[in-house]
N, C-alpha and C positions, 0 to 999 in steps of 0.2 A: 261393308266398308265404312259406312258412317259410324257404326258401333265401335270399330277399331279406332277411328279418329277420336271419338268421344273418350274412349279409355285412355288414349295417349294424352289427350288434353287434361284429363283428370290427374293422371300420373305426373305430368309436367307441372301442373298447378300445385300438386301436393309437394313436389320437390322444391319448387320456388317458395312455397309457404314454410316448409321446414327449414330451408336455408335462411329465410328472413327471420324466422323465430330464433334460429341459432345466433344470428348476428344481433338481434334485439336483446338476447339474454346476456351478451358479452358486455363487459365494462371496458370502455375505451378512454383514452386521453389524447390530447392534441400534442403532436410533435412538430416542432419548427426546425427544419434542417439548417445546419450551419456548417461552415467549411472547416477544414483542418486549421489549427492555430499556427500563427507565425511566432517564433520564440522571442521573448523579451531580450533586449540587450542587457549585458551585465551592468552597464552604467545606470539603466533605469531601475534595476534591482537595488543598487546602492542608494539611489535617490529615494526609493520607497522606504528603505530601512532607516535612512536619516530622518525622513518625515515622521516615521512611526516611533521615533524616540521621544516625542513630546509627551506631556503629562496626561493627555486624553486617552492614551493606551494603558491597558492594565500592565502593572510592573512585571508580571510573569507571562507576558504574551510575546511571542517571537514570530517573525515572518517565515514562511516556507515557500520555496521556489522550485520550479521544475528543472530537472537537470539539463534540459535542452537550452536553458538560458546560460548555462555555465560552460558547457563543453561541446557545443555544436560546431561542426566544421564550418569554415567560412562559406558563405553563399549557399547554405543548405536549404533545400526546398522543404515545405511542410511534408510532402510525400516521403522524401528521403528520411526525415526525422522520425516519421511514424514507422517506417520500416525498421529503423534502428531500435525504436521502442519495443516493437514486437520481438525483435531478436533478443534484446535484453530480457524481455519478459519470459521467453521460452527457456532461457538459461536459468533464470531465477526460479521458475516453477519446477523445473527438473531438479534443481539443487535442493529446494525445500522438500520435495517429495522424497528424494533419496535420503535426506537427513532424517526425515520422520519415520522412514521404514528401516533405518539401519540400527542394528542392535548395539553397535559400538560407537554410536554417534556422539560427537563432541559438540556442545552447543556453540562453540566459537567458530565453527566452520560454515555457518550459514550467512555470512555477511553479504548483503546485497552489493556492497561496494566492490568486492573482489570479483563478483560475477558480472560487473558492469551494469548492475540493475538498480543502483540507488536512484530512485526516481525523484525524490525530493530532498532538498538540502536547506540549511539555515546558516546564518552568520553569527558566530558567538566569539567572545573574548577568551583567550587562553593565557593564564599566568598573571603576574603582577610586575609592571603594569600590563593590562590586557592587550594582547596582540590579536586582532580580529581576523578570523579565517572562515572559509566555507567548510561545513561539516555535513556529510550525508546523514539524514535521520532515518532510522531503520527499526521497525517494530519486530523484525525477524532476527535481530542480533543482540548480543549482550555487551561484549567488551567495547569500551570506549578507547579509541586510539587516534593518533595523528603522527605525521612525519616530523622527525626532529633532526636538527643538525648536531654534530657533523654526520653527513650521510655516507654510509658505505655505498648505498645505492638508493636513490629516491626518484620517483616518477615526477613528471611535470605537474605542478599545481598552480592555481591562479594567484595565490598569495606567496610572500616569502616563507620559506620553511621555518618553523618555530625553533628558536634557540633556547633551550632550557637554562643556559648559563645567564641569559638576560632576564630571567624571572626570579624574583626574590622568594616566591612561594613554591617553587619546584622542590620536591623532596622524594628521594628514592625510597622504595618500600623494602624493608629488611627481609631477608630470606625466611626468617622465622615468623613473619607476620601472617595472621589468618588471611589477609588479602592475597598474599602470594599463594597460599595453599588453595585458594578458591579458583586459581587458574587451572585450566585443563592440562597444560604442559609447562609447568614452571621450571625455571632454571635459576642458577646462582652464579654471580661473578666473583672475582677474587677479593672484592670489597664487601662481600656478603650482602649484596644488593640483589633484589629479585629481577629476573629476566622473564619476559613473556615471548611466546611465539604463537601466532595465529596462522594456520595453514588452511588453504581452500582447495576445493575439489578440482579447480582448473589449473593447479600448480602455482598459483599466486600465494604470497605469504608476506607477513610483516613480523619483524624481530626487533627487540630493543629492550629498554629499561621499563620496568613497571614502576609507576610513581604515583604520587598524589599531587594535585595541582588545583588552582582556583579557576573556576569557569565563571564568566560574566555573561548573563542574559540581559541585554539592554543595560539597565543600571543595577540589576540585582546580582550580587556576588555569592557564589556557592563555593566554599573552600573544602579542601581535603577530598576531592573526587579522584578516585583511582582511575588511572588511564595508562595506556601503553604509549611510550615515547619511542617511535620506530626509527631506527637508524638504517635498517636494510628492508626496503619495501619493494618487492619485485612482482611483476605480473600485469594482469589486465585491469589496471586501476584507472580512475577518471580524475578530473581536475580538482576535486575537493581535497582539503588537507588531511581528512581522515573521516572517522565515523563516530556518530553518537548513538550508541546502542540503546534502544528503547524496549528491549524484550523484558521477560519476567525473571531472568536468571539472577544469580547472586551478585554479579558484577555489572549489571546494567545500570544505566543512569537512574531510572525510576526507583530501583531497589536501593541504590546507594543514597540518593537524595530525597527519597520518598517522605521521610519524616518531616522534612522542611516544607513540603507543600501538600501535606495531608494524604499522600499516596494517591493523588488524583491528577490526571492530565487529559487533555483532549486535543484533537487536531481536526482541522477543517480544510478539505481539499476542494478548491473551487473548480467549476467546469471551465477549463482553459479555452474552450471554443466559444464561450458566451460572454465572459467578463474579463476585465483587466485587473480586477482586484486580486491581491496576492492571497494565497492560502496562509494559514497561521496555526500556531500551537499555543495552548494555554496550560499553565501549571497552577494547581491550587484549587480552592473551593469554587472559584468562579469558572472552572473548567466544566462543571456539571450543569448542563442545560436543563431548564425546568420542563421543557416539552420532550425530553428524551424518553424513549422506551428502552427498558433494560432486559438483558438476558444474562443468566449466570455464566461466569467464567468456569470452564472445566479444567481439571488438572490431568496432565499426562505425566505420570511418575517417571517415565523414561526420558522425558524431554521437557525442561522447565522454561524454555525460551518463548515458545509461541503462545498466542492468545486463542485458545480453543473455546468454541461455543457449540451449543446444540442447535441443529437445524432440523425442524420437524416436517417441513413440507414447503411447497411452492404453489401459488395460485396464478393463473393466467386468465385475464378477462373476467375476473371475479369468481372463477371456479377453481376449487382445489384440485390439483392433479392427483388422481387416485393411485397412480403407480409410484408416486414420490413419497416415500414413507421414511420415518426416522432411521429405520434399519439401514438405509443406503448411506447414511452419514455417521453411523455409530463408530466410536473408537473401541477397538477390542481390548482384551485384557493385557495384551502385550504392548499396547500403545500405538498400534497401527490404525490407519483410517482417521476419521474425525474431520472437523471443519475448523479452519483458522481464519482470523481476520488479519490481513497483512497490508501494510502501507506500501510495500515495495513491489508487489505484484500488481500488474495493471488489469489483466483480464481474469474474471472469475472462472475458476475451474470447478466443475461438479463431477461427481462420479458418473460414469458413462450412461447408465440407465436413467439417472435423474436428468441429465442433459438432454438425452434423446426425447424424453417425455416433454420437457420444457420447450425444446425447439419445435417439436411437431404441433404442440398446442398453440404456440405463437404463430406458426405458419398458417394454421387453420384460421386463426383470427385475423391474419394479415393477408389473406388471399386476394384482397382487392388491390394490393400493391404490386407493381411490376417487379419481377425478379431480376437480379443481376448475377454475374458469375461469382463464384467463391473467391475469397481473398485470404491468402496466408492460412492461419488456423481457423478462419471463419467460414462455415459452410452454409450460412443463411444470410444472403445479401439482397439488397433491393436497389432499384434505379429510381432515385427521387429527384433526378435532374429536372429543373424547371418548376419544382413544387415549392410553394411557400409554407404550406402546412399540410399534415396528413393525420388521420386518426389511426392509432395503434392500440392493441390490447394492453391492459394494465398488467404489471408483474409485481407480485408481492412475495417476499421471503418471510416464511413463518419460523422465526427462531423460538426457542423455548421461552415463552412469556412475552415475546415482542414480535409484532407484525410490522415489517418494514416495507412500505410501498415505494417503489422506485420511480423517480421521474423518467420520462421516455428517453431523455438524453443520456441516461445511465445505462441503457441497453441497446440503443441504436446509435452508432457512432460513424462519423465520416472516415473513410479509409483512403480516399483520393480526392482530387479536385474536380472530378467529372460528375459528381452527384451520386456516387455509390456509397451506400450505408449498410453496415453489417450488424447482425445481432451479436452483441458483445459478451457472449458466454462461450465456453468450450468444454468439451468432455475430457475426462482423464480416467485412465485405468490404474493409476498409482495407488488409489485408496484414499489419499489425502485430498480433501476439497478445500479450495482457497477462495475467500471473498476478497476480490481485488479492488484497487483504488478507483477504477472507472465506476464501479457500482457504489462506491462510497462518496462520490462527488456530491457536493452540496449539503451533505450531512455533517453535523458535528459528531465525531466518533469519540465517545467518552470512555476512557480506560480507568475505571475506578478500582484500584487495587485494594483499597481499604474495604470496600464493599464487595469485593470479589465478583465484579460484574462489568459488562460492556454495554454502553448505551448508544443509541442512534437518534439524533435530533434532526428531523427534517427541516430544510431551509435554515439550517443552523449556522450558515456562513455569513449571514446578513449583518451580524453585530459581533464585536469583540467585547 
Protein backbone atom coordinates (compact mmCIF):
# COMPACT_ATOMS: atom_id res chain seq x y z
CA UNK A 1 0.00 0.00 0.00
CA UNK A 2 2.78 2.40 0.96
CA UNK A 3 4.52 1.56 -2.33
CA UNK A 4 1.40 2.46 -4.30
CA UNK A 5 1.12 5.75 -2.44
CA UNK A 6 4.76 6.50 -3.16
CA UNK A 7 4.26 5.80 -6.87
CA UNK A 8 1.18 8.02 -6.92
CA UNK A 9 3.08 10.82 -5.21
CA UNK A 10 5.93 10.48 -7.69
CA UNK A 11 3.55 10.55 -10.66
CA UNK A 12 1.66 13.53 -9.25
CA UNK A 13 4.92 15.38 -8.57
CA UNK A 14 6.09 14.65 -12.11
CA UNK A 15 2.79 15.94 -13.50
CA UNK A 16 3.06 19.12 -11.44
CA UNK A 17 6.69 19.58 -12.47
CA UNK A 18 5.96 19.08 -16.18
CA UNK A 19 3.01 21.46 -15.96
CA UNK A 20 5.17 24.05 -14.22
CA UNK A 21 7.91 23.55 -16.80
CA UNK A 22 5.34 24.07 -19.57
CA UNK A 23 4.19 27.37 -18.09
CA UNK A 24 7.75 28.47 -17.34
CA UNK A 25 8.64 27.95 -20.99
CA UNK A 26 5.77 30.11 -22.24
CA UNK A 27 6.09 33.82 -22.93
CA UNK A 28 3.33 35.86 -21.29
CA UNK A 29 2.29 39.49 -21.34
CA UNK A 30 0.05 41.52 -19.07
CA UNK A 31 -3.50 42.22 -20.18
CA UNK A 32 -5.56 44.95 -18.51
CA UNK A 33 -9.29 44.38 -19.11
CA UNK A 34 -11.26 47.41 -20.31
CA UNK A 35 -14.94 47.77 -21.13
CA UNK A 36 -16.71 48.20 -24.45
CA UNK A 37 -16.32 51.79 -25.71
CA UNK A 38 -19.08 54.38 -25.85
CA UNK A 39 -19.30 56.11 -29.26
CA UNK A 40 -18.05 59.65 -29.72
CA UNK A 41 -20.63 62.26 -30.56
CA UNK A 42 -20.49 63.70 -34.07
CA UNK A 43 -19.95 67.18 -32.57
CA UNK A 44 -16.78 65.97 -30.81
CA UNK A 45 -15.48 64.59 -34.10
CA UNK A 46 -15.98 67.94 -35.83
CA UNK A 47 -14.19 69.66 -32.93
CA UNK A 48 -11.23 67.27 -33.23
CA UNK A 49 -11.07 67.87 -36.96
CA UNK A 50 -11.06 71.66 -36.52
CA UNK A 51 -8.32 71.44 -33.90
CA UNK A 52 -6.31 69.19 -36.21
CA UNK A 53 -6.29 71.84 -38.93
CA UNK A 54 -3.50 73.80 -37.25
CA UNK A 55 0.04 73.88 -38.61
CA UNK A 56 1.37 71.34 -36.11
CA UNK A 57 -0.20 68.53 -38.11
CA UNK A 58 1.32 67.14 -41.25
CA UNK A 59 -0.34 68.63 -44.36
CA UNK A 60 -1.11 65.14 -45.69
CA UNK A 61 -2.60 63.80 -42.45
CA UNK A 62 -6.36 63.30 -41.98
CA UNK A 63 -8.39 62.00 -39.07
CA UNK A 64 -10.22 58.67 -39.19
CA UNK A 65 -13.26 57.94 -37.06
CA UNK A 66 -15.25 54.83 -36.32
CA UNK A 67 -18.63 54.46 -37.94
CA UNK A 68 -20.39 54.16 -34.55
CA UNK A 69 -19.76 57.90 -34.16
CA UNK A 70 -21.70 58.76 -37.31
CA UNK A 71 -24.59 56.36 -37.68
CA UNK A 72 -25.40 54.93 -34.25
CA UNK A 73 -29.10 54.76 -33.39
CA UNK A 74 -30.15 57.08 -30.57
CA UNK A 75 -29.39 55.81 -27.05
CA UNK A 76 -27.50 52.78 -28.38
CA UNK A 77 -25.73 50.74 -25.71
CA UNK A 78 -22.11 49.62 -26.21
CA UNK A 79 -23.35 46.01 -26.34
CA UNK A 80 -25.87 46.79 -29.08
CA UNK A 81 -23.22 48.62 -31.13
CA UNK A 82 -20.82 45.70 -30.76
CA UNK A 83 -23.55 43.35 -31.97
CA UNK A 84 -24.06 45.57 -35.04
CA UNK A 85 -20.31 45.60 -35.65
CA UNK A 86 -20.14 41.81 -35.68
CA UNK A 87 -23.12 41.65 -38.02
CA UNK A 88 -21.45 44.08 -40.42
CA UNK A 89 -18.24 42.11 -40.08
CA UNK A 90 -19.85 38.80 -41.00
CA UNK A 91 -21.36 40.32 -44.14
CA UNK A 92 -18.06 41.95 -45.05
CA UNK A 93 -15.98 38.80 -44.62
CA UNK A 94 -18.46 36.72 -46.62
CA UNK A 95 -18.51 39.27 -49.45
CA UNK A 96 -14.71 39.50 -49.64
CA UNK A 97 -14.36 35.72 -49.63
CA UNK A 98 -17.00 35.35 -52.34
CA UNK A 99 -15.30 38.04 -54.40
CA UNK A 100 -11.88 36.45 -54.11
CA UNK A 101 -13.17 33.03 -55.13
CA UNK A 102 -15.31 34.16 -58.06
CA UNK A 103 -13.91 33.70 -61.55
CA UNK A 104 -16.08 36.49 -62.94
CA UNK A 105 -15.36 38.84 -60.07
CA UNK A 106 -15.50 42.58 -60.70
CA UNK A 107 -13.35 44.64 -58.35
CA UNK A 108 -16.04 47.26 -57.86
CA UNK A 109 -18.42 44.93 -56.05
CA UNK A 110 -16.48 44.68 -52.82
CA UNK A 111 -17.35 48.04 -51.31
CA UNK A 112 -17.57 47.90 -47.55
CA UNK A 113 -20.10 50.74 -47.72
CA UNK A 114 -22.72 48.71 -49.54
CA UNK A 115 -22.39 45.81 -47.16
CA UNK A 116 -22.87 48.17 -44.21
CA UNK A 117 -19.33 47.39 -43.10
CA UNK A 118 -17.45 50.61 -43.64
CA UNK A 119 -15.84 50.72 -40.21
CA UNK A 120 -13.82 53.96 -40.54
CA UNK A 121 -14.54 57.26 -42.25
CA UNK A 122 -12.94 60.65 -42.74
CA UNK A 123 -14.06 64.17 -43.61
CA UNK A 124 -12.75 65.69 -46.83
CA UNK A 125 -13.68 68.54 -49.16
CA UNK A 126 -15.27 67.85 -52.56
CA UNK A 127 -15.27 70.40 -55.39
CA UNK A 128 -14.45 74.11 -55.66
CA UNK A 129 -15.18 75.69 -53.28
CA UNK A 130 -14.81 72.55 -51.16
CA UNK A 131 -17.96 71.09 -49.59
CA UNK A 132 -16.94 68.93 -46.62
CA UNK A 133 -18.55 65.52 -46.29
CA UNK A 134 -17.99 62.23 -44.50
CA UNK A 135 -16.50 59.49 -46.69
CA UNK A 136 -15.95 55.86 -45.77
CA UNK A 137 -12.31 54.80 -46.29
CA UNK A 138 -11.91 51.26 -47.56
CA UNK A 139 -8.78 49.34 -48.55
CA UNK A 140 -11.03 46.66 -50.07
CA UNK A 141 -12.57 48.94 -52.73
CA UNK A 142 -11.37 50.92 -55.71
CA UNK A 143 -13.98 53.28 -57.15
CA UNK A 144 -14.36 56.66 -55.42
CA UNK A 145 -17.96 57.88 -55.40
CA UNK A 146 -20.45 60.06 -53.56
CA UNK A 147 -24.12 60.98 -53.76
CA UNK A 148 -24.96 63.91 -56.03
CA UNK A 149 -28.00 66.08 -56.65
CA UNK A 150 -30.39 65.99 -58.32
CA UNK A 151 -31.30 62.63 -56.76
CA UNK A 152 -33.44 60.10 -58.48
CA UNK A 153 -33.04 58.30 -55.19
CA UNK A 154 -30.56 59.07 -52.41
CA UNK A 155 -30.22 57.54 -48.97
CA UNK A 156 -30.01 59.73 -45.86
CA UNK A 157 -26.56 61.16 -45.15
CA UNK A 158 -25.22 63.45 -42.42
CA UNK A 159 -24.25 66.32 -44.73
CA UNK A 160 -26.15 68.05 -47.56
CA UNK A 161 -25.95 66.08 -50.81
CA UNK A 162 -23.19 67.36 -53.10
CA UNK A 163 -24.38 69.57 -55.97
CA UNK A 164 -21.96 69.34 -58.93
CA UNK A 165 -23.43 72.52 -60.46
CA UNK A 166 -22.13 74.48 -57.47
CA UNK A 167 -18.54 73.35 -58.14
CA UNK A 168 -16.36 75.11 -60.72
CA UNK A 169 -13.98 72.13 -60.91
CA UNK A 170 -16.55 69.42 -61.70
CA UNK A 171 -16.00 67.94 -65.15
CA UNK A 172 -17.71 65.00 -66.82
CA UNK A 173 -15.48 62.28 -68.29
CA UNK A 174 -15.89 61.72 -72.07
CA UNK A 175 -17.02 58.25 -73.13
CA UNK A 176 -13.85 57.78 -75.17
CA UNK A 177 -11.59 58.55 -72.20
CA UNK A 178 -9.29 55.82 -70.85
CA UNK A 179 -10.77 56.59 -67.42
CA UNK A 180 -14.18 55.54 -68.67
CA UNK A 181 -12.78 52.34 -70.19
CA UNK A 182 -11.23 51.44 -66.82
CA UNK A 183 -14.70 51.03 -65.33
CA UNK A 184 -16.05 47.51 -65.08
CA UNK A 185 -19.47 48.47 -66.48
CA UNK A 186 -19.17 51.82 -68.31
CA UNK A 187 -22.10 53.52 -70.01
CA UNK A 188 -22.61 56.59 -72.16
CA UNK A 189 -25.32 59.27 -72.15
CA UNK A 190 -26.63 61.31 -75.08
CA UNK A 191 -24.02 64.00 -74.36
CA UNK A 192 -21.24 61.44 -74.84
CA UNK A 193 -20.35 61.62 -71.16
CA UNK A 194 -19.34 58.53 -69.24
CA UNK A 195 -21.75 56.81 -66.87
CA UNK A 196 -20.75 54.44 -64.08
CA UNK A 197 -22.62 51.73 -62.24
CA UNK A 198 -21.40 49.87 -59.17
CA UNK A 199 -23.55 46.93 -58.08
CA UNK A 200 -23.21 44.95 -54.89
CA UNK A 201 -23.96 41.42 -53.82
CA UNK A 202 -26.79 42.48 -51.47
CA UNK A 203 -28.72 44.20 -54.29
CA UNK A 204 -27.47 47.69 -53.47
CA UNK A 205 -26.14 49.88 -56.25
CA UNK A 206 -25.03 53.38 -57.21
CA UNK A 207 -25.46 54.87 -60.69
CA UNK A 208 -24.50 58.24 -62.12
CA UNK A 209 -21.97 60.35 -64.00
CA UNK A 210 -18.30 59.48 -63.97
CA UNK A 211 -16.40 62.72 -63.53
CA UNK A 212 -13.22 64.37 -62.33
CA UNK A 213 -13.21 66.66 -59.34
CA UNK A 214 -10.95 68.37 -56.82
CA UNK A 215 -10.59 66.77 -53.39
CA UNK A 216 -9.31 68.74 -50.39
CA UNK A 217 -7.52 66.97 -47.53
CA UNK A 218 -7.27 69.62 -44.85
CA UNK A 219 -5.49 72.40 -46.81
CA UNK A 220 -4.03 70.20 -49.56
CA UNK A 221 -5.96 70.19 -52.84
CA UNK A 222 -5.75 67.30 -55.32
CA UNK A 223 -7.37 68.01 -58.67
CA UNK A 224 -8.59 65.75 -61.48
CA UNK A 225 -9.53 62.81 -59.27
CA UNK A 226 -11.94 60.50 -61.09
CA UNK A 227 -15.06 59.73 -59.08
CA UNK A 228 -18.63 58.61 -59.50
CA UNK A 229 -21.32 61.24 -58.98
CA UNK A 230 -24.26 59.06 -58.01
CA UNK A 231 -27.81 60.22 -58.71
CA UNK A 232 -29.47 56.87 -57.96
CA UNK A 233 -28.11 55.19 -54.84
CA UNK A 234 -30.25 52.40 -53.46
CA UNK A 235 -29.74 49.72 -50.83
CA UNK A 236 -28.27 49.15 -47.41
CA UNK A 237 -26.06 52.21 -47.20
CA UNK A 238 -24.98 54.21 -44.15
CA UNK A 239 -24.82 57.90 -43.24
CA UNK A 240 -21.59 58.83 -45.05
CA UNK A 241 -21.78 60.69 -48.37
CA UNK A 242 -19.83 58.06 -50.27
CA UNK A 243 -16.66 56.05 -50.39
CA UNK A 244 -12.94 56.74 -50.81
CA UNK A 245 -11.59 53.58 -52.43
CA UNK A 246 -8.06 52.83 -51.16
CA UNK A 247 -7.49 49.53 -52.97
CA UNK A 248 -4.79 48.72 -55.54
CA UNK A 249 -6.98 48.87 -58.68
CA UNK A 250 -6.68 51.34 -61.57
CA UNK A 251 -9.38 53.70 -60.33
CA UNK A 252 -8.56 53.71 -56.62
CA UNK A 253 -7.48 56.94 -54.95
CA UNK A 254 -3.90 55.73 -54.23
CA UNK A 255 -3.45 54.69 -57.87
CA UNK A 256 -4.86 57.94 -59.26
CA UNK A 257 -3.09 60.33 -56.89
CA UNK A 258 -0.08 58.17 -56.01
CA UNK A 259 2.48 60.14 -57.99
CA UNK A 260 1.60 63.20 -55.90
CA UNK A 261 2.50 61.54 -52.58
CA UNK A 262 5.18 59.07 -53.63
CA UNK A 263 2.72 56.14 -53.79
CA UNK A 264 2.95 55.77 -50.02
CA UNK A 265 0.30 56.08 -47.34
CA UNK A 266 -0.37 54.68 -43.91
CA UNK A 267 -3.18 54.47 -41.44
CA UNK A 268 -3.28 54.08 -37.69
CA UNK A 269 -6.35 52.65 -35.95
CA UNK A 270 -6.29 53.32 -32.22
CA UNK A 271 -7.74 50.95 -29.63
CA UNK A 272 -11.13 52.55 -29.05
CA UNK A 273 -11.47 50.92 -25.61
CA UNK A 274 -8.30 52.52 -24.28
CA UNK A 275 -7.84 56.06 -25.62
CA UNK A 276 -9.88 58.96 -26.92
CA UNK A 277 -7.32 60.05 -29.50
CA UNK A 278 -8.62 59.69 -33.07
CA UNK A 279 -7.21 57.32 -35.63
CA UNK A 280 -5.57 58.92 -38.65
CA UNK A 281 -4.16 58.44 -42.13
CA UNK A 282 -0.97 59.93 -43.59
CA UNK A 283 0.00 60.33 -47.26
CA UNK A 284 3.56 60.86 -48.52
CA UNK A 285 7.08 60.04 -47.35
CA UNK A 286 6.18 60.72 -43.73
CA UNK A 287 3.74 57.81 -43.91
CA UNK A 288 6.67 55.38 -43.65
CA UNK A 289 7.57 54.75 -40.02
CA UNK A 290 11.23 54.13 -39.13
CA UNK A 291 10.45 51.20 -36.85
CA UNK A 292 8.13 49.40 -39.27
CA UNK A 293 8.84 45.82 -40.30
CA UNK A 294 7.95 45.09 -43.91
CA UNK A 295 6.55 42.16 -45.86
CA UNK A 296 6.29 42.06 -49.68
CA UNK A 297 2.99 42.76 -51.38
CA UNK A 298 1.84 39.77 -53.42
CA UNK A 299 -0.02 40.05 -56.70
CA UNK A 300 -3.25 38.28 -57.52
CA UNK A 301 -3.56 38.54 -61.29
CA UNK A 302 -7.25 37.75 -61.07
CA UNK A 303 -7.97 40.49 -58.55
CA UNK A 304 -5.95 43.69 -58.29
CA UNK A 305 -7.90 45.39 -55.49
CA UNK A 306 -6.76 43.62 -52.32
CA UNK A 307 -3.50 43.90 -50.37
CA UNK A 308 -2.18 40.32 -50.39
CA UNK A 309 0.71 39.31 -48.12
CA UNK A 310 2.51 36.08 -47.28
CA UNK A 311 1.86 34.55 -43.83
CA UNK A 312 4.36 31.83 -42.94
CA UNK A 313 3.29 30.87 -39.42
CA UNK A 314 2.11 31.85 -35.94
CA UNK A 315 3.69 31.62 -32.49
CA UNK A 316 1.87 31.37 -29.17
CA UNK A 317 3.71 31.87 -25.90
CA UNK A 318 7.03 32.08 -27.74
CA UNK A 319 6.66 28.72 -29.52
CA UNK A 320 6.02 28.32 -33.23
CA UNK A 321 2.89 26.28 -33.96
CA UNK A 322 4.14 23.21 -35.87
CA UNK A 323 0.89 22.64 -37.76
CA UNK A 324 0.62 26.21 -39.05
CA UNK A 325 2.69 26.27 -42.23
CA UNK A 326 2.78 28.58 -45.28
CA UNK A 327 0.80 26.01 -47.27
CA UNK A 328 -2.32 26.86 -45.21
CA UNK A 329 -2.21 30.43 -46.51
CA UNK A 330 -0.90 29.92 -50.02
CA UNK A 331 -2.64 31.54 -53.00
CA UNK A 332 -3.06 28.97 -55.77
CA UNK A 333 -2.47 29.44 -59.50
CA UNK A 334 -6.10 30.49 -60.06
CA UNK A 335 -5.92 33.27 -57.46
CA UNK A 336 -7.91 31.49 -54.75
CA UNK A 337 -6.74 31.46 -51.12
CA UNK A 338 -4.06 33.76 -49.79
CA UNK A 339 -4.04 36.38 -47.03
CA UNK A 340 -5.16 40.02 -47.29
CA UNK A 341 -4.77 43.00 -44.94
CA UNK A 342 -8.11 44.80 -44.77
CA UNK A 343 -9.18 47.94 -42.92
CA UNK A 344 -12.90 47.20 -43.16
CA UNK A 345 -12.95 43.72 -41.62
CA UNK A 346 -12.84 43.70 -37.82
CA UNK A 347 -12.07 40.10 -36.79
CA UNK A 348 -9.13 38.24 -38.34
CA UNK A 349 -10.22 35.10 -40.20
CA UNK A 350 -7.70 32.29 -40.64
CA UNK A 351 -8.02 29.06 -42.58
CA UNK A 352 -9.76 26.61 -40.27
CA UNK A 353 -6.76 24.32 -39.52
CA UNK A 354 -4.60 27.34 -38.65
CA UNK A 355 -7.28 28.80 -36.42
CA UNK A 356 -7.85 25.53 -34.52
CA UNK A 357 -4.10 25.17 -33.87
CA UNK A 358 -3.89 28.81 -32.71
CA UNK A 359 -6.96 28.54 -30.48
CA UNK A 360 -5.88 25.28 -28.85
CA UNK A 361 -2.38 26.59 -28.13
CA UNK A 362 -3.78 29.77 -26.61
CA UNK A 363 -6.25 27.79 -24.48
CA UNK A 364 -3.42 25.61 -23.18
CA UNK A 365 -1.47 28.69 -22.13
CA UNK A 366 -4.53 30.42 -20.68
CA UNK A 367 -5.80 27.46 -18.68
CA UNK A 368 -5.47 29.51 -15.49
CA UNK A 369 -8.22 31.87 -16.66
CA UNK A 370 -11.89 31.06 -15.90
CA UNK A 371 -13.89 30.22 -19.03
CA UNK A 372 -17.08 31.95 -20.13
CA UNK A 373 -19.77 30.90 -22.65
CA UNK A 374 -19.14 31.35 -26.38
CA UNK A 375 -20.28 34.62 -27.95
CA UNK A 376 -21.39 35.06 -31.58
CA UNK A 377 -18.55 33.82 -33.82
CA UNK A 378 -16.14 33.55 -30.87
CA UNK A 379 -15.72 30.04 -29.41
CA UNK A 380 -13.02 30.91 -26.85
CA UNK A 381 -14.15 33.29 -24.11
CA UNK A 382 -13.12 34.05 -20.53
CA UNK A 383 -14.74 35.53 -17.43
CA UNK A 384 -12.44 38.35 -16.34
CA UNK A 385 -15.00 40.15 -14.15
CA UNK A 386 -13.40 41.75 -11.13
CA UNK A 387 -9.86 41.38 -12.49
CA UNK A 388 -7.63 44.41 -12.96
CA UNK A 389 -4.93 42.53 -14.88
CA UNK A 390 -4.13 38.99 -16.03
CA UNK A 391 -1.24 37.19 -17.72
CA UNK A 392 -1.91 35.80 -21.22
CA UNK A 393 0.31 33.99 -23.74
CA UNK A 394 1.92 36.14 -26.42
CA UNK A 395 0.78 35.86 -30.05
CA UNK A 396 3.10 36.60 -32.99
CA UNK A 397 2.16 36.59 -36.68
CA UNK A 398 5.10 35.57 -38.87
CA UNK A 399 4.72 37.29 -42.22
CA UNK A 400 7.28 36.84 -44.97
CA UNK A 401 10.21 38.87 -43.61
CA UNK A 402 8.23 40.49 -40.78
CA UNK A 403 7.36 39.19 -37.31
CA UNK A 404 4.42 41.12 -35.81
CA UNK A 405 3.94 40.68 -32.06
CA UNK A 406 0.39 41.59 -31.07
CA UNK A 407 -0.52 43.49 -27.90
CA UNK A 408 -2.89 41.45 -25.72
CA UNK A 409 -5.73 43.92 -26.37
CA UNK A 410 -5.51 43.00 -30.07
CA UNK A 411 -6.65 39.44 -29.39
CA UNK A 412 -8.63 39.55 -26.15
CA UNK A 413 -11.58 41.90 -26.53
CA UNK A 414 -14.63 42.75 -24.39
CA UNK A 415 -17.94 41.50 -25.82
CA UNK A 416 -20.32 42.69 -23.09
CA UNK A 417 -20.37 44.76 -19.91
CA UNK A 418 -20.22 41.80 -17.53
CA UNK A 419 -16.51 41.04 -17.88
CA UNK A 420 -16.64 38.50 -20.70
CA UNK A 421 -13.64 38.67 -23.03
CA UNK A 422 -13.15 36.57 -26.16
CA UNK A 423 -10.20 35.46 -28.27
CA UNK A 424 -10.64 37.72 -31.31
CA UNK A 425 -9.85 35.32 -34.13
CA UNK A 426 -12.15 33.09 -36.16
CA UNK A 427 -11.80 30.20 -38.55
CA UNK A 428 -12.93 30.16 -42.16
CA UNK A 429 -13.38 27.47 -44.78
CA UNK A 430 -13.51 29.95 -47.67
CA UNK A 431 -9.78 29.77 -48.45
CA UNK A 432 -9.20 33.52 -48.06
CA UNK A 433 -7.61 34.59 -44.75
CA UNK A 434 -8.16 38.21 -43.66
CA UNK A 435 -6.06 40.25 -41.20
CA UNK A 436 -8.72 42.46 -39.61
CA UNK A 437 -8.60 45.85 -37.95
CA UNK A 438 -8.81 44.57 -34.35
CA UNK A 439 -5.42 42.93 -34.86
CA UNK A 440 -4.13 46.13 -36.55
CA UNK A 441 -5.01 48.41 -33.61
CA UNK A 442 -2.11 50.50 -32.36
CA UNK A 443 0.07 49.70 -35.37
CA UNK A 444 0.83 52.13 -38.13
CA UNK A 445 0.05 50.06 -41.20
CA UNK A 446 2.21 51.31 -44.08
CA UNK A 447 1.04 50.67 -47.64
CA UNK A 448 4.12 51.40 -49.73
CA UNK A 449 3.00 50.87 -53.32
CA UNK A 450 6.25 52.28 -54.68
CA UNK A 451 8.23 49.66 -52.78
CA UNK A 452 5.56 46.98 -53.29
CA UNK A 453 5.43 46.21 -49.56
CA UNK A 454 3.27 46.46 -46.44
CA UNK A 455 4.73 47.60 -43.12
CA UNK A 456 3.66 47.25 -39.49
CA UNK A 457 5.01 49.74 -36.94
CA UNK A 458 4.24 48.77 -33.32
CA UNK A 459 3.04 51.60 -31.08
CA UNK A 460 2.86 53.65 -34.27
CA UNK A 461 -0.20 55.68 -33.27
CA UNK A 462 1.60 57.78 -30.66
CA UNK A 463 2.73 60.48 -33.08
CA UNK A 464 1.68 62.00 -36.34
